[in-house]
C-alpha positions in Angstrom: 97.1 98.3 67.6 94.4 100.1 69.6 92.9 103.4 68.5 92.3 106.2 71.0 89.1 107.0 69.1 87.4 103.6 69.7 85.8 103.4 73.1 85.5 99.6 73.3 87.6 96.6 72.5 86.6 93.0 72.1 88.1 91.1 75.1 87.4 87.6 76.3 84.4 87.2 74.0 82.8 90.5 75.1 82.9 94.2 74.4 84.7 96.1 77.1 84.9 99.9 77.6 88.6 100.8 77.0 88.8 104.5 77.5 91.5 106.7 76.1 95.2 105.7 75.8 95.9 107.9 78.9 93.5 105.9 80.9 95.2 102.6 79.8 98.6 104.0 80.8 97.3 105.1 84.2 95.6 101.8 84.8 98.8 99.9 83.9 101.0 102.1 86.2 98.5 102.0 89.1 98.1 98.2 88.8 101.9 97.8 89.1 101.8 99.8 92.4 98.7 98.0 93.6 100.5 94.7 93.1 102.2 95.4 96.4 100.9 92.9 99.1 100.3 95.8 101.4 97.7 97.2 99.0 95.6 94.2 98.5 92.4 95.8 99.7 93.0 98.9 97.5 93.8 96.7 94.5 90.4 94.9 95.1 88.5 98.2 95.0 90.4 99.6 92.0 89.7 96.4 90.1 86.0 96.6 90.9 86.1 100.3 89.7 87.6 99.0 86.4 85.0 96.3 86.1 82.2 98.8 86.5 83.9 101.2 84.0 84.8 98.6 81.4 82.0 96.1 81.4 79.4 96.6 78.6 76.7 94.7 80.6 77.1 96.5 84.0 77.7 100.1 82.8 77.8 101.7 86.2 79.7 105.0 86.3 78.5 105.7 89.9 80.0 102.5 91.3 83.1 102.9 89.3 83.7 106.3 90.9 82.8 104.9 94.4 85.2 102.0 94.1 88.0 104.2 92.8 87.6 106.5 95.8 87.5 103.4 98.1 90.8 102.3 96.5 92.4 105.7 97.3 91.0 105.6 100.8 92.4 102.0 101.3 95.8 103.0 99.9 96.1 106.0 102.3 94.8 103.8 105.1 97.6 101.4 104.6 100.5 103.8 103.7 99.7 106.7 106.0 97.0 106.5 108.7 94.3 103.9 109.7 92.1 106.9 110.6 91.7 108.0 106.9 88.5 106.0 106.5 86.8 107.7 109.5 87.8 111.3 108.7 89.3 111.6 105.2 89.7 115.4 105.0 91.2 115.8 108.5 93.6 113.0 108.1 94.9 113.8 104.6 95.5 117.4 105.5 98.2 116.1 107.8 100.1 115.2 104.6 100.4 118.9 103.7 103.9 120.3 103.8 107.2 120.7 102.1 109.1 117.8 103.7 110.2 114.6 102.0 107.1 112.6 102.8 104.6 115.5 102.5 102.6 116.9 99.6 101.8 120.4 98.4 98.6 121.8 99.6 96.9 122.2 96.2 97.3 118.5 95.5 95.8 117.5 98.8 92.9 120.1 98.3 92.2 118.7 94.9 92.1 115.1 96.2 89.7 116.2 99.0 87.4 117.7 96.3 87.5 114.4 94.3 86.7 112.5 97.5 83.6 114.8 97.7 82.1 112.7 94.9 81.5 110.1 97.5 79.0 112.3 99.3 77.6 114.6 96.6 77.1 112.7 93.3 73.8 110.9 92.8 74.2 107.2 93.3 77.8 107.4 94.6 78.1 105.9 98.1 76.3 108.1 100.6 75.2 110.8 98.3 71.6 111.9 98.1 69.5 110.8 95.1 69.3 114.4 93.9 73.1 115.0 93.8 75.3 115.6 90.8 74.7 113.3 87.9 77.8 111.4 86.7 78.6 109.9 83.3 81.4 107.6 82.0 83.4 110.7 81.1 83.5 111.7 84.8 84.2 108.0 85.8 87.1 107.9 83.4 88.5 111.1 84.7 88.2 110.0 88.3 89.8 106.6 87.5 92.8 108.5 86.0 93.1 110.9 88.9 92.7 108.2 91.5 95.2 106.0 89.7 97.7 108.8 89.5 97.1 109.7 93.2 97.7 106.1 94.2 100.9 106.0 92.3 102.0 109.4 93.7 101.3 108.5 97.3 102.9 105.1 97.0 106.1 106.8 95.8 105.8 109.5 98.5 104.9 107.3 101.5 106.1 103.7 100.9 109.2 103.0 102.9 110.6 100.1 100.9 113.6 101.0 98.7 112.2 99.2 95.7 109.6 100.9 93.6 107.5 98.3 91.7 107.5 100.2 88.4 
């Protein structure tokens, strides 16, 4: 049985960053959603984010955040609009509303702020070198938030009657 207070586990002959039990739950749920063939590209990015987060050798919080954000972008690109990648904020604001396939404004605004890490945190995607410094605490939080957003938007936007979890 895993302890929430131990940050690593021994896996496949190596130590791996595990994160808190909430992180493991989010990863498991989002991986169930990302198993959908339509989300193959998003799954690839999320798995890279996990690799950067969990690997003892790589230890790359910045790329973990970048890949998690790319996973969200790819999810919305496939489920909502192919224009998400070119203008994230403008496109996702179209999701705001009270109808069945729309989301409350505060959830969209928060997601846009998280997406801002892509352009403002040092070492994350297109951000300047003097941007915000990120640690594995922020990487773990972003992994959780992005995983939950992916699950939420899959439930909100996917048109198939069968939910994979």
